[in-house]
Steps between C-alpha positions, in 0.01 A plus 500: 500500500818395329672187610830543674762415247814339632756397248828335591720694263861546609742738336801378694772239484422158642778366722519164324523645149750761620733237650470285186582786265792622710643147520476461120664837439785432743565166327508676162730768644747235616491322161571826316782575742656160426461558124712815524790276603426236234428713191799704377468872562495701179397830351405660173611857443211742518475781248386841623495858377366645824822565684688692232466877499614508138226259399755257358409134571731293713502167683473434869356238733177590676218326686256779422199349322390806303419511132810695397729214606578249222702180536772440241438145377858394417657648816442216750793398716540292814620693802836413647544405864512806720344722233215654698265210432303595811407138563324508831636287785251275675423740785401767245239270349305564818558874485423526128132599557620800702773581247242487219278739694776747584746477211349277227460623143121455532464625856276795411255268325515270802427787739206620290344152492531464877357846564208441264408170664507653847273780377264245343488298822397806697250612238316171484478466875334844509258401222427169671435639851292787363267254324585648162616175340189314613283776354688483170460123477129523590446745215692278258309190613165673451593563138657159435229269628531189277756655262799412714680292236455771238660733753813279501545557126453875543739522796761293315476724193539820703801377700673350195454822301640711785805272511550455125456867412631689803729243666309485829555191713605542862289818504190287438542337840289794621198315360551184707290606804202570272539165324550327837169631635322433173628143487410444865148617426478253211655212699815515291839455666777748580708306248252591226494863620877545475503309169281772350784743568813289449402274210313762295766768551783252440359382168411855397849624589649222287280552193611861489339726243657833597631413849774762550692284749544208260420560134579871534838452669596205280406678177709805588795280599472308171452812288160396361149644521249390765252443216721234335314171535216663695234327288649165599513595870132604484407156368701338781329726754153390386590130509660525843204702629262216418724241669543719809129575542419130462758410765364755749143388432603141566649602835176674600281206396726261690459717811123489468499122472705469819290750695284344774223753444420772254535859605168682537553774242154648548547510876839660461377788285160541670525837671269788577484794254698713744771234532511456122550874458784490754654199322491680165660810652784297654544294183533814287765637734707181482462471121614861470805423717597197290439691176718794600779264613490297178473813287808644670693183413377497140592866444843476662575174318419666167740789570858376468649754741251402772488125438735411786280697742172323414480320834579820689209681337278200571600494867435874535156460338413224747622692803303813411190300406519288814523805725194656336289184486617371839407825674153501340425134580678452835426842642833589663861520395590301811294201388632546147858488629438189710350313206779608265777395741327164555498442124868592470587246769307230312722531193837557671616146405496618138817696574689183598382313191586781259841559657600133468378486137705808411793355697508203261532733203767700684715188554476400133596849384785540746630154409520602131345175376216637286720614211679164509169313474410708196840446339470121509139517390578714195774266388255209519248647254732586212476286185193301612139485381308821581218287646738337746676831562176674600424224752850534649451878513169445677670278759787746540270790586316272745832450681584871502145579619568299815785736590359825359120523538497861375372507141669825399834402657500171306413678178795736538735210575377243247347672198807704390720190521262295288404760243846648439617155387168337406454126476471377143137444395353683800393862458519770766120482527512128584783554749290763678194273493706218655618737770139605572380141541791394720480809718128524567353159579767428760395814689229282655712187538850580627554548875731793424212709364398756761150549356421129530637469852321808628174393335514152650585649837202735490269211410662264753564247222817293523743488208468120495123526464534761226755291310287186523181667374652710222795302365295314235357828375850650502638209299209531258578871450864406439405250230265748332759779512769277345250405227447871426877547485538211255228652283667842518829350373315307230318804358811716529353749745 
């Protein structure tokens, strides 16, 4: 008979990590609010051809972050007192998360992220209580045996490719429950499990090959081809893949050294032929569900007109798949509903975290300080060495990333300004590469990144713990990326 397999795998927010993250975000929110009263409010004029029925171009101010909005580089001006600066009074700092949800320029994206996470919470509770996840992990373990470290390299490659080619990142959080159970079975920690998702996807997202959200958006905004400099990005991808896989392998080996006893792999996968057949059947159903969900994202991401609805299609795929699989494995719709609702409750704190993070961005935008920050930055990089200028550009995008985590929104804001009046000695290709590096790695470092906060919450890992264990690797990636930028300037990429 098979041994009863109990695995302590939680797909919910731990109270301690939740309180820590919320406290950090509120502190950041207050700092940004203060900055809106310290940094002068200013605007660039935004060029658009959308609003004119005659098709003639004209100028107007807009906060819409779509690709047909272009900032006029020499049009910056500081706003006079009383000129609709929309600087939020202190009491509205606290209401900014609700304003961002209801009226913010990115509120639809915010709503889709929240809805998707609630759907995922319900889905994984159904898969967990039905025994499907345990069956999937048992099947994987039977095939792995002693090849567990090779599996890390394979998993890293798959996740990085999905991120670098298709721009998947927060969507890959769907894989965490599988990695959590797999890591538990191997005596690896929850920290290692969530690192498989966050670190691998973060590095892959940064070393974009055809990522439509970063290299695609930035290339269109700059008026260049996505293939420009692709050979160089492919080399960077391969180098970063090796470093990432080594880092994740080191985490797993460290977990094994700290383990008090080794997990009995043979005992875990030792089942009767009938149970093995049932495990395979359940595993195939879950793999099919994940495959359909990921395929829906890949297809919709590749089609420009559907790109903004990728998470909607993914959520629909999960809901339909969960109803079908849940009914087959749990037996009744009543039990299916109970499990799904329980899973939704487990991830409800994600709504608070995401709302506060978007509230920070809302304050910065309403305070009109982002264009001012760019104005002073651009003036600082004229008539200096291109090597120094690219480092300053790197630091500048790091600052903007803190306020605007969205890759495509940053590309629309930053790339036109930089490429319409390019910095001497730095090509458009290098500017885009700098933007990619500064945008991506911080997705798994800054407390304003929703993907990071939700991932840590699901794994019950505190932000302090994450920062402590990954900061050296993050700094190493920063050094390597700056070295690649220096080389790009040197060879005239």
